[in-house]
Steps between C-alpha positions, in 0.01 A plus 500: 500500500482609864359814659747790499575645840382853417159362391452318829605810695239713319238232568583488869478881523148497351357215707402498865787381720338210687419191297605659175865485599460128436407545136794733445731237644349237271548725199861579587575132553345398171282241672327263262562322173659718228457235235123500532486877479707502182287227346183694583632813330550320169123460456409853609362734237458830681606745766250657738464750783299440817295791634307335785503185716182371663461333839491162323829580322335557164697759298344765279716591204536842340302371198204408723547124513503315832765233560488227763786275611333157536789357701412729792225472757367848583600622844253479785482685827582341835460599863862611503465704180138593422610725211748255349332484158506877454855529634632234264320657202670831580836328532461323166398825332814665638702215351361525146376857456687716253684208342461333163424136570518203267172309472474129421135405437396161640162472331189679384318755714241359739133595503582813700755606240803426718811375320702225674867582460847512645675834536871575512670812633750654256810386692367174647516146369244377754136581434314738730294217647817307590650809665187545710497132598868514595442805721200344674270767359271244337402135527505257210150420377366144482583474130777351290808720535856511364758327716672835553181639659477197728861544609450873559208439737678210670798725578278776642295256709807328642656837585177625659500828308204716404162335547668179619591678825125532570346193675185553291688359201676210671407149388200349678518168682224256397462372857407849625161569339452802726783677313294494180239730653480825306683354198188420294561593135866591557806341344697305758780248538428183695781269608446153638505124447232317303333253733275324252364528148138445403327475166143550385349499156572872459794581728825388657554612859828559683416476870741659746306423818195338644135590452463878485870550431661662198486326164571581135315367198556456128212461255525175303490699176821679608682193634660401164704823510637399840585154369685652205702703751599178680249503787309189605316384807807294589743790458286730716408263782678579830705774336565841652360762265475875460169592337415839350138591442186683602364409843140379524341456843177326398455211749878471553812692392598389152627615162447380146804418288461580132850432369824331615679830569295528818685206658861497620673210672671615820680172569715523187825695456401866448554678171806723495389841625589816314833630625620861494787571263766767503393796286650509153528816298 
């Protein structure tokens, strides 16, 4: 099922006209993967209402519970938009407030009582997190994610919409260590070619430059998961990769890779990006 035109018009009226016109366009076009949305609904047991959205995109429900969407990385400010996190939270609240959403739990509550879940608007097949990714209002976290979420972010990044229009979110080049300054502890994309691979008793290292240059590492205890996903030292050597992870600046710019989803090959044919469809009523 696709978004009805009158729903998108009401949404556009409520939201601020700048970047939020993008999300309305995505909703009208039905961007995303309807099949995944329908599949998700089959396992859902309840309907909920959202009364507040925090700066980290956590959603407080009318019954007091707090829901987080683990696919999303919370927004962060940039020089171009120092209030981006608050602005996006307000935009998301405008999207969901006053509507009965369908909730699909993804696991038990964490130690802070937050419930990981996917949420669906009443007239949307795509989940809320996918809609936000497609509009460039959020970045995909460094976790395993549905293919539809990956395609949604890919389409937004390639189109340069939302946060992807801001240079602060562009992929970093491993041969420019100066560009990593100020990124400590932040999620980032790094794109470049693996120059060499090293191994110690506890870690495997993907080196993208010389001494002091950017590198990524995988703990030996986590390496079997990468092998099961088809990665090997041979398959990674000299390949052009896109890495997604938290930047660490201790001694040299680097990031730790915990699971295979953090690695994408850039020298392979790209996945088919999500394409807009004509609205159906």
